[in-house]
C-alpha positions in Angstrom: 39.9 16.6 28.1 37.4 13.6 28.2 35.2 13.2 25.2 31.9 12.7 27.3 30.3 10.3 24.9 26.6 10.6 24.6 25.4 7.1 25.1 25.9 3.7 26.6 28.0 1.2 24.5 25.7 -1.6 25.5 22.2 -0.3 25.6 22.5 2.9 23.7 20.7 4.8 26.8 21.4 8.7 26.5 24.0 9.8 28.8 24.0 13.7 29.2 27.3 15.2 30.1 25.8 17.3 32.8 23.9 14.5 34.7 25.3 11.8 36.7 24.7 8.1 35.8 27.7 7.3 33.3 30.7 5.2 34.0 33.9 5.0 32.2 37.3 3.2 32.1 40.6 4.7 31.4 40.0 4.6 27.6 36.8 6.4 27.9 34.6 3.3 27.0 31.2 4.5 28.4 28.2 2.7 30.0 25.2 3.6 31.9 24.9 2.5 35.6 22.7 -0.5 35.0 25.1 -1.8 32.4 28.0 -1.2 34.5 26.5 -3.0 37.3 25.7 -6.1 35.1 29.4 -5.9 33.9 30.6 -5.8 37.7 32.2 -2.4 37.1 34.7 -4.0 34.5 35.1 -2.7 31.0 34.3 -5.6 28.6 36.6 -4.0 25.8 39.7 -3.5 27.9 39.3 -5.1 31.2 39.8 -1.8 33.0 37.9 -0.6 36.1 34.6 1.3 35.4 34.2 4.5 37.4 31.7 7.3 37.7 32.3 9.8 34.8 32.9 13.5 35.9 30.1 15.9 34.8 30.8 19.0 32.8 28.0 21.7 33.6 27.1 25.3 32.8 29.7 27.6 30.9 32.2 24.8 30.8 30.0 22.4 29.0 29.0 25.4 26.7 32.7 26.2 26.0 33.7 22.5 25.7 30.6 20.5 24.4 30.4 16.7 24.8 30.9 14.5 21.9 28.0 13.7 19.6 29.5 10.6 18.3 27.9 7.5 19.5 29.7 4.3 20.1 27.3 1.3 20.2 28.5 -2.3 20.6 25.6 -4.5 21.8 26.5 -7.9 23.1 24.9 -10.3 25.5 25.6 -10.0 29.1 
């Protein structure tokens, strides 16, 4: 199951699990739409492709909550 991290690794923008706008690579590195675009959809950590993160909503989100652990690695773009 995906962690659904709560924020962008570069700018720390909130990324709620039930809303669109988050992008992830296969290692679940997580970025907002703006940062993913600046990175040309390539993860700076692993070089993997950044794709839209699936959403988890309603009862499924309540039964399987998103992670609360933030990963923040600011770096110049």
